N, C-alpha and C positions, 0 to 999 in steps of 0.2 A: 480831554477828560469828559466823562459822561455828564450830560445836563442833570441826570437823576442824582448823581453823586454831589454835584454842586448844590442842588436843592437840599440834599441831606445836610450839608454843612450849615445852611441857613436855618434849617429846622433845629439842628443841635445847638446853634448859637442862641436861638430863641428859647429853647428849653433851658440852656445854661444861664440865661438871664432870669427867666421867670421862676424856676424851681428854687434856686438858692435865695433869690430875693424874697420869696414867700416866707422862708424860714428866718431871714434877717429881720423882716418887718414884724413877724410874729414875736420874735425875741424882743425887739425894741418896744413894741406895743405893751408887752408884759413887764417890761423893766424901765418904764418911764422915758423912753426915747433917749437913753443915755449911751451915746456912742463910746465914751470912755469905758463904761461898764462892759460893753460888748467886746471891746479890744481886750480888757482884762480877762474876760471869759475864754478868749482864745488861748490863754496861758494858764488855765486853771489846773491842768495836770499834764503829765508827760505825754499822754496820747494827743491831746489837743495842741500842745506846743509843737510836737513833731509834725502834725498835720499842717499847722500854721507855717512852719518853716519849709515844709515840702511845697506848699502852694506858693510861698514867697519866692523860692528858688526857681520854680517853674515859671512864674510870672516874669522874673528878671530875665531868664533864659529866652522866653518867648519874645520879650521886648527887644533884646539884642538881635534875635533872628529877624524880627520884623524890620528893624532899622537897617540891618545889613542888606536885606533883600530889597527894601524900598530904595536904598541908595543905588543898587544895581539895576533894578527894573523900572524905577521912576513911577511906581504905582502908588502915588501919594495918598489916595483915598484909603489905602490899607493901613495908614497910620491911625485911623479911627479905632482899630483893634487894640491899641495901647490903652487909651482911657477906659475902654470896655473891660480890659483885663484888670486894671487896678480899681475901677469903681464898682464893677459887678463881680468879676472873678475870671479865672482861667477857663472855667467851664463855658463862658460866653466868648471871651477874647480869642481863644485858640480856634474854635470852629468858625468864628467870624472872620479871622484872618485867612483861613483856608478858603472861605467863600470869596473873599476879595481876590485872593491869589489865583483862584481857578477861573476867573472870568475870561471869556474869549478875548484874544488880542487882535 
C-alpha cells in the first residue's frame, strides 16, 4: 500500500474526529451540555432517526470487522479504532482502523 494512501487514512481520521466534534460541542454549548437532550435530538424526526440507525449499524459492523481481523492478524493496537468509533463516530473510527491496518509489517 502506498504511504500516501496511508497518510490519507490518518488525515481522514483526524477530519472525522474534529469536524463532527465541532458540531457536537456547538450543540451541547447551546443546549446546556445536556447529553440526554442531544440523544433525544437524534430521534427528533424520521430523517435523523434513519441517520442515527444507519450510523449505529455501520459502527456495529465496523466493530465486528475489527474484532475478526484483530483475532486473525494480532494487530492489537487496531482495537483503538473501536472506542474512537463509539466515542467520536464512524467518520473517525473507520479511517483510523484503515490507517492501523495499512501499517507495514
